[in-house]
C-alpha positions as CSV (number, residue, x, y, z in Angstrom):
1,X,0.0,0.0,0.0
2,X,1.4,3.4,-1.0
3,X,1.9,6.1,1.6
4,X,-0.8,8.2,-0.1
5,X,-3.4,5.4,0.1
6,X,-2.5,4.7,3.7
7,X,-3.0,8.4,4.5
8,X,-6.4,8.5,2.9
9,X,-7.6,5.4,4.9
10,X,-6.4,6.9,8.1
11,X,-8.2,10.2,7.4
12,X,-11.4,8.4,6.5
13,X,-11.3,6.4,9.8
14,X,-10.7,9.5,11.7
15,X,-13.7,11.3,10.1
16,X,-16.0,8.3,10.8
17,X,-15.0,8.2,14.4
18,X,-15.6,11.9,14.8
19,X,-19.1,11.6,13.3
20,X,-19.9,8.8,15.6
21,X,-19.2,11.0,18.6
22,X,-20.7,14.2,17.3
23,X,-24.0,12.7,16.2
24,X,-25.0,9.9,18.6
25,X,-28.2,8.0,17.8
26,X,-31.2,9.8,19.1
27,X,-33.3,8.1,21.8
28,X,-36.9,7.4,20.9
29,X,-39.4,9.9,22.2
30,X,-40.8,8.7,25.6
31,X,-44.1,6.9,25.2
32,X,-47.2,7.8,27.1
33,X,-47.4,5.2,29.9
34,X,-51.1,5.6,30.0
35,X,-51.9,5.2,26.3
36,X,-54.3,2.3,27.0
37,X,-56.4,1.1,29.9
38,X,-54.6,-0.9,32.6
39,X,-56.2,-4.1,34.0
40,X,-59.4,-3.2,35.8
41,X,-58.1,-4.4,39.2
42,X,-55.6,-1.5,39.2
43,X,-58.4,1.1,39.3
44,X,-60.1,-0.5,42.2
45,X,-59.6,0.3,45.9
46,X,-59.3,-2.9,47.9
47,X,-61.1,-1.7,51.0
48,X,-64.6,-0.5,50.6
49,X,-64.4,1.5,53.9
50,X,-61.3,3.2,52.7
51,X,-63.0,4.3,49.5
52,X,-66.0,5.6,51.4
53,X,-63.7,7.6,53.7
54,X,-61.8,9.0,50.7
55,X,-64.9,10.0,48.9
56,X,-66.3,11.8,52.0
57,X,-63.0,13.7,52.3
58,X,-64.1,15.7,49.2
59,X,-66.4,18.0,51.2
60,X,-66.7,19.3,54.8
61,X,-68.3,16.7,57.2
62,X,-71.3,19.0,57.5
63,X,-72.1,18.0,53.9
64,X,-70.4,14.7,53.3
65,X,-71.8,12.9,56.4
66,X,-75.3,13.0,54.9
67,X,-74.3,12.6,51.3
68,X,-74.8,9.5,49.2
69,X,-71.5,7.7,48.7
70,X,-70.6,5.6,45.6
71,X,-67.7,3.1,45.3
72,X,-66.3,1.6,42.2
73,X,-67.1,-2.0,41.4
74,X,-65.9,-4.2,38.5
75,X,-68.8,-3.0,36.2
76,X,-69.4,0.6,37.5
77,X,-70.2,2.7,40.5
78,X,-72.3,1.2,43.2
79,X,-74.2,2.9,46.1
80,X,-72.4,2.2,49.3
81,X,-74.2,4.6,51.6
82,X,-77.6,6.1,51.0
83,X,-77.8,9.9,51.3
84,X,-80.1,12.5,52.8
85,X,-79.1,15.9,51.5
86,X,-79.0,15.4,47.7
87,X,-75.1,15.5,47.5
88,X,-73.2,12.5,46.1
89,X,-69.6,11.9,47.0
90,X,-67.4,9.5,45.1
91,X,-63.8,9.0,44.0
92,X,-63.4,9.8,40.3
93,X,-60.9,7.7,38.3
94,X,-58.7,9.0,35.5
95,X,-61.3,8.4,32.7
96,X,-63.4,11.2,34.2
97,X,-60.8,13.7,33.1
98,X,-60.9,15.5,29.8
99,X,-60.6,13.2,26.8
100,X,-57.5,14.8,25.6
101,X,-55.4,14.4,28.7
102,X,-52.5,12.0,28.7
103,X,-53.5,10.7,32.1
104,X,-56.8,9.5,30.8
105,X,-56.0,5.9,31.6
106,X,-53.7,6.5,34.6
107,X,-54.6,3.8,37.2
108,X,-53.1,6.0,39.9
109,X,-55.8,8.7,39.6
110,X,-58.0,9.2,42.6
111,X,-60.0,12.4,42.7
112,X,-62.5,12.7,45.5
113,X,-65.6,14.7,44.5
114,X,-68.8,15.7,46.1
115,X,-71.4,16.8,43.6
116,X,-74.2,19.1,44.6
117,X,-77.9,18.3,43.5
118,X,-77.8,20.1,40.2
119,X,-74.5,18.4,39.3
120,X,-76.0,15.0,40.4
121,X,-78.9,15.5,38.1
122,X,-77.0,16.6,34.9
123,X,-73.2,15.8,35.2
124,X,-73.0,12.7,37.3
125,X,-75.0,10.5,34.8
126,X,-72.3,11.2,32.2
127,X,-69.5,10.1,34.6
128,X,-71.4,6.9,35.6
129,X,-72.0,6.0,31.9
130,X,-68.4,6.8,31.0
131,X,-67.3,4.5,33.8
132,X,-69.4,1.7,32.5
133,X,-68.0,2.2,29.1
134,X,-64.4,2.1,30.4
135,X,-64.9,-1.0,32.4
136,X,-66.5,-2.7,29.4
137,X,-63.4,-2.2,27.4
138,X,-64.5,0.7,25.2
139,X,-61.6,2.7,23.7
140,X,-61.2,6.5,24.3
141,X,-62.2,7.4,20.7
142,X,-65.3,5.2,21.0
143,X,-66.1,7.0,24.3
144,X,-65.8,10.3,22.5
145,X,-68.1,9.2,19.7
146,X,-70.6,7.8,22.1
147,X,-70.6,10.9,24.3
148,X,-71.3,13.1,21.2
149,X,-74.2,10.7,20.2
150,X,-75.7,10.9,23.7
151,X,-75.7,14.7,23.7
152,X,-77.2,14.7,20.2
153,X,-80.0,12.3,21.3
154,X,-80.7,14.3,24.5
155,X,-79.7,11.5,26.8
156,X,-76.8,13.7,28.1
157,X,-77.7,17.2,29.2
158,X,-75.8,20.4,29.6
159,X,-75.0,21.2,33.2
160,X,-77.9,22.6,35.2
161,X,-77.4,26.1,36.5
162,X,-75.5,26.1,39.7
163,X,-73.9,22.7,39.2
164,X,-70.6,22.3,41.0
165,X,-68.4,19.9,43.0
166,X,-66.5,20.2,46.2
167,X,-62.9,19.0,45.7
168,X,-61.4,19.7,49.1
169,X,-59.6,16.4,49.8
170,X,-55.9,16.5,50.5
171,X,-55.7,12.8,50.2
172,X,-56.5,12.6,46.5
173,X,-54.2,12.1,43.5
174,X,-55.2,14.0,40.4
175,X,-52.7,12.6,37.9
176,X,-49.5,10.6,37.9
177,X,-48.1,8.3,40.5
178,X,-47.5,10.2,43.7
179,X,-48.7,13.5,42.2
180,X,-51.1,14.2,45.0
181,X,-54.0,16.8,45.0
182,X,-53.9,20.2,43.4
183,X,-55.4,22.8,45.7
184,X,-58.6,22.7,47.7
185,X,-61.2,24.1,45.3
186,X,-64.7,24.2,44.0
187,X,-65.3,23.1,40.4
188,X,-68.2,24.7,38.6
189,X,-69.8,23.0,35.5
190,X,-71.0,25.3,32.7
191,X,-72.7,24.5,29.4
192,X,-70.4,27.0,27.8
193,X,-68.3,30.1,28.7
194,X,-65.1,31.9,28.0
195,X,-62.2,32.1,30.4
196,X,-62.3,35.9,29.9
197,X,-65.7,36.1,31.6
198,X,-64.1,34.7,34.8
199,X,-60.8,36.6,34.6
200,X,-59.3,33.1,34.5
201,X,-56.0,31.8,33.2
202,X,-54.5,35.4,33.6
203,X,-51.4,36.5,35.3
204,X,-52.1,36.8,39.0
205,X,-55.5,35.2,38.7
206,X,-56.1,32.1,40.9
207,X,-59.1,31.0,38.8
208,X,-58.5,28.3,36.1
209,X,-60.9,27.2,33.4
210,X,-61.0,24.5,30.8
211,X,-63.3,25.2,27.8
212,X,-66.0,22.8,26.9
213,X,-66.8,21.2,23.6
214,X,-69.4,19.0,22.0
215,X,-69.0,16.2,24.5
216,X,-67.6,17.9,27.7
217,X,-68.8,20.8,29.8
218,X,-66.7,23.9,30.6
219,X,-65.1,23.6,34.0
220,X,-64.2,26.5,36.3
221,X,-61.8,25.8,39.1
222,X,-61.9,28.2,42.1
223,X,-59.3,27.6,44.8
224,X,-60.4,28.1,48.4
225,X,-58.4,28.4,51.6
226,X,-58.9,25.2,53.5
227,X,-59.1,21.5,53.0
228,X,-62.2,19.6,54.1
229,X,-60.6,18.8,57.5
230,X,-60.3,22.6,58.1
231,X,-56.5,22.7,57.7
232,X,-55.0,25.5,55.5
233,X,-54.2,24.7,51.9
234,X,-51.3,26.2,49.9
235,X,-51.7,29.6,48.5
236,X,-52.9,29.5,44.8
237,X,-50.7,30.9,42.0
238,X,-51.8,32.0,38.6
239,X,-53.3,29.0,36.5
240,X,-51.2,26.6,38.5
241,X,-52.9,23.4,37.4
C-alpha cells in the first residue's frame, strides 16, 4: 500500500470516528405510559371502607356525612351509603378527566368529588356512563363518539345552572403516580363560557378554566383556603394546574 493510500484510509477512519461521537443515535421519544387502559383491578380500591372515607373527604363533614357515597365495582359505581341531602360523594378515576389528557387511563388517579344536587342530576349521569364504558373495554375514541351521540340524542344534558363539585380532599391524586392533590377548590360546571368572563388563566388570577366542547362541559376551578378537614391549603398561584 502506498503512503498516499494509507494516509487516505487513516483520514477516513478519523472522520467516521468523529461523526460517531458528534452525532449519537437519538433516543426514541418517551411513550405515554397511559396510552391504553390498565387491568381493571388496578383502578379498584381494595377496602370499601377506605374508598368511602376517601370519597367523603371531598367535602366538609357537615355536607359529606349526609351525602350518598358511591364506590367503584368491577362494572361501574355502586351505592355504598344512602344519602339524605342530595349530594353525592365518590372518587373519580382517570377516565373522568378530559378526553385529551395524557393521564386518561392512569390507574393512579384518585380524585374525591362531592357533587351538589344540580350536578348530580346533569353531570353525574355522564360520569357513571363513561365509567361503565371504560370497564366494558370501550376505547377512548369510542367513548368520545358515544358521548357526542348521547348529547345529540338528548340522553346527556348540559350542566344545570349552579352545578358544582367540592374537591377539598388533601388525600387525592389528580394525575401521575405520587402526584397528590392540586389545591382545595370548588369546580363549577357550565354549558359554555369563556375564560375571559371569569378573569381566568390570567397572570395573577387564581381561577383556572377548561373550555367545553361537543362532549364535555366547561369547567371553572376556584381555589379556596382550606381542605375539608379545616387545615390550611397552599396559596394558589396563577393558573397553577
